[in-house]
C-alpha positions as CSV (number, residue, x, y, z in Angstrom):
1,M,-29.6,-26.1,-0.8
2,K,-32.3,-27.3,-3.1
3,E,-31.9,-25.5,-6.5
4,Q,-35.6,-25.7,-7.5
5,A,-36.8,-24.4,-4.1
6,L,-34.6,-21.4,-4.3
7,A,-35.4,-20.8,-7.9
8,N,-39.2,-20.9,-7.1
9,A,-38.6,-18.4,-4.2
10,F,-36.7,-16.0,-6.5
11,A,-39.4,-16.3,-9.1
12,V,-42.2,-15.4,-6.6
13,I,-40.3,-12.5,-5.3
14,I,-39.6,-11.1,-8.8
15,A,-43.3,-11.6,-9.7
16,A,-44.3,-9.6,-6.7
17,I,-41.8,-6.8,-7.4
18,Y,-42.9,-6.7,-11.1
19,V,-46.6,-6.4,-10.2
20,I,-45.9,-3.6,-7.7
21,C,-43.6,-1.7,-10.2
22,A,-46.1,-2.1,-13.1
23,A,-49.0,-0.9,-11.0
24,W,-46.9,2.1,-9.8
25,V,-46.0,3.1,-13.4
26,V,-49.7,2.9,-14.4
27,I,-51.0,4.7,-11.3
28,A,-48.2,7.3,-10.6
29,R,-45.7,7.4,-13.4
30,D,-44.0,10.7,-12.2
31,S,-43.2,9.4,-8.7
32,F,-42.0,6.1,-10.2
33,M,-39.7,8.0,-12.6
34,A,-38.3,10.1,-9.8
35,F,-37.7,7.1,-7.6
36,S,-36.1,5.1,-10.5
37,G,-33.8,8.0,-11.4
38,N,-32.4,7.9,-7.9
39,W,-31.7,4.2,-8.2
40,I,-29.7,4.7,-11.4
41,H,-27.5,7.5,-10.1
42,G,-29.6,10.5,-11.0
43,I,-30.1,9.9,-14.7
44,D,-33.0,12.0,-15.9
45,L,-35.5,9.4,-17.2
46,E,-37.9,12.2,-18.2
47,T,-35.8,12.8,-21.3
48,L,-36.6,9.3,-22.6
49,P,-39.6,9.0,-24.9
50,Y,-42.7,7.7,-23.0
51,I,-44.6,4.7,-24.3
52,S,-47.8,3.9,-22.4
53,P,-47.8,0.4,-21.0
54,N,-50.0,-2.0,-22.9
55,T,-51.3,-5.4,-21.7
56,G,-49.2,-7.4,-24.1
57,G,-46.0,-5.6,-23.0
58,L,-46.8,-6.0,-19.4
59,I,-47.5,-9.7,-19.8
60,F,-44.3,-10.2,-21.8
61,G,-42.3,-8.3,-19.2
62,F,-43.8,-10.3,-16.3
63,V,-43.2,-13.7,-17.9
64,T,-39.6,-12.9,-18.9
65,A,-38.8,-11.2,-15.5
66,V,-40.1,-14.2,-13.6
67,A,-38.3,-16.6,-15.9
68,A,-35.0,-14.7,-15.4
69,G,-35.6,-14.7,-11.7
70,W,-36.1,-18.4,-11.7
71,V,-32.9,-19.0,-13.7
72,A,-31.0,-16.7,-11.4
73,G,-32.3,-18.5,-8.3
74,Y,-31.4,-21.9,-9.7
75,A,-28.0,-20.7,-10.8
76,F,-27.4,-19.1,-7.4
77,A,-28.3,-22.3,-5.5
78,W,-26.3,-24.5,-7.9
79,L,-23.2,-22.3,-7.5
80,Y,-23.6,-22.1,-3.8
81,N,-23.7,-25.9,-3.6
82,K,-20.6,-26.2,-5.8
83,F,-18.6,-23.7,-3.7
84,S,-19.7,-24.9,-0.3
85,K,-18.5,-28.5,-0.9
86,K,-15.3,-29.3,1.0
C-alpha cells in the first residue's frame, strides 16, 4: 500500500467532512448541536459557551484537521505495510 496515496485520500476526505461540518454550524447550528450530542453519547452541548465561528478559526481548523488526516492516513498505511509482511 502506498503511504502517500492513502495519506492524500485521508486528507481529501477530512477536508470534505470539515467543510460540510463548518457550513452546517454556520447555517443551522441548533441541528448540528443536536446531531453532535447524539454522537458523543447525549452530552448536552448547549450548556457550553457559544463562540461564533470566524474566518481565521475556520481556516486554522481546516488546515490542522487536514494535516492530522494526512498524518493518520500515512501512519495507517505504514503500519498496515509493516503488519502485512510475512
